[in-house]
C-alpha positions as CSV (number, residue, x, y, z in Angstrom):
1,X,89.7,83.5,94.2
2,X,91.4,80.1,94.8
3,X,91.4,79.2,91.1
4,X,93.2,82.4,90.1
5,X,95.7,81.9,93.0
6,X,96.4,78.4,91.7
7,X,97.0,79.7,88.2
8,X,99.4,82.4,89.5
9,X,101.3,79.9,91.6
10,X,101.6,77.5,88.7
11,X,102.8,80.2,86.3
12,X,105.2,81.8,88.8
13,X,106.8,78.4,89.5
14,X,107.8,78.2,85.8
15,X,109.9,81.4,86.1
16,X,113.5,80.9,84.8
17,X,114.9,84.2,86.2
18,X,113.0,84.8,89.5
19,X,112.3,82.7,92.6
20,X,108.7,83.7,93.5
21,X,107.5,83.2,97.0
22,X,103.8,84.0,97.0
23,X,101.3,84.9,99.8
24,X,97.7,84.7,98.8
25,X,95.0,86.8,100.5
26,X,91.3,86.6,99.7
27,X,90.0,89.9,101.2
28,X,91.3,93.4,101.7
29,X,91.2,92.8,105.5
30,X,93.5,89.8,105.1
31,X,95.8,91.7,102.7
32,X,96.1,94.6,105.1
33,X,97.0,92.3,108.0
34,X,99.6,90.4,105.9
35,X,101.1,93.6,104.6
36,X,101.5,94.9,108.2
37,X,103.3,91.7,109.2
38,X,105.6,91.1,106.2
39,X,107.8,92.9,103.6
40,X,107.3,92.2,99.9
41,X,109.3,93.0,96.8
42,X,106.2,93.2,94.5
43,X,102.5,92.9,95.2
44,X,100.1,91.4,92.7
45,X,96.5,92.5,93.5
46,X,93.4,91.3,91.8
47,X,90.9,94.0,90.9
48,X,88.4,92.1,93.1
49,X,89.3,91.1,96.6
50,X,86.4,89.3,98.1
51,X,83.3,91.4,97.6
52,X,85.2,94.7,97.1
53,X,87.4,96.2,94.5
54,X,91.0,96.5,95.5
55,X,91.3,100.2,94.5
56,X,91.0,101.6,98.0
57,X,93.5,99.0,99.3
58,X,95.9,99.8,96.5
59,X,95.7,103.6,97.2
60,X,96.4,103.0,100.9
61,X,99.1,100.6,100.1
62,X,100.9,102.9,97.6
63,X,101.0,105.6,100.3
64,X,102.4,103.4,103.1
65,X,104.6,100.8,101.4
66,X,107.5,100.9,99.0
67,X,106.8,97.7,97.0
68,X,105.4,98.2,93.5
69,X,101.9,97.0,93.0
70,X,100.7,95.1,89.8
71,X,96.9,95.0,89.1
72,X,95.5,91.7,87.9
73,X,92.1,91.6,86.3
74,X,89.9,89.9,83.7
75,X,88.4,93.4,83.0
76,X,91.0,94.5,80.5
77,X,89.4,97.9,79.8
78,X,91.0,101.4,79.6
79,X,88.8,102.7,82.5
80,X,90.0,99.9,84.8
81,X,93.6,100.6,83.9
82,X,93.2,104.3,84.5
83,X,91.5,103.7,87.9
84,X,94.4,101.4,88.8
85,X,97.2,103.7,87.8
86,X,95.6,106.6,89.6
87,X,95.4,104.5,92.7
88,X,99.1,103.7,92.5
89,X,99.5,100.6,90.4
90,X,102.8,100.4,88.6
91,X,101.8,97.7,86.0
92,X,98.8,95.9,84.8
93,X,98.3,92.2,83.8
94,X,95.2,90.9,82.1
95,X,94.1,87.5,83.3
96,X,93.3,86.5,79.7
97,X,96.9,87.0,78.7
98,X,98.6,85.5,81.7
99,X,101.7,83.4,81.2
100,X,104.9,82.6,83.1
101,X,106.7,85.0,80.8
102,X,104.2,87.8,81.3
103,X,104.4,87.5,85.0
104,X,108.2,87.4,84.9
105,X,108.5,90.4,82.5
106,X,106.2,92.6,84.5
107,X,107.9,91.7,87.7
108,X,111.3,92.5,86.3
109,X,110.1,95.7,84.8
110,X,108.5,97.0,88.0
111,X,111.5,96.0,90.1
112,X,113.8,97.8,87.7
113,X,111.6,100.9,87.6
114,X,111.3,100.8,91.4
115,X,115.1,100.6,91.8
116,X,115.4,103.7,89.6
117,X,113.1,105.8,91.9
């Protein structure tokens, strides 16, 4: 939602090592359209995109794009993590523990891991 997007923008702007340029989508349809039109280094996806979970989107994305995907959610539960990782998520961020440093560290980790593949 817009409030979560504003928090991510504010925290990413505080990064000391990375220059984040973010694109926000509020539905899976919007995300699919944007992904077809642009290239991304890392994709952060909320567990909920509009009225749907993002799991089907993540699964399709993982099969058709190279960029690593990070799942954001307020539902910090093992089942959600397991579902996300099975769909193709490379990392997980809990909204309750979000910070500029957490976003930066996860981004650097997935980029480093992606380069090693």
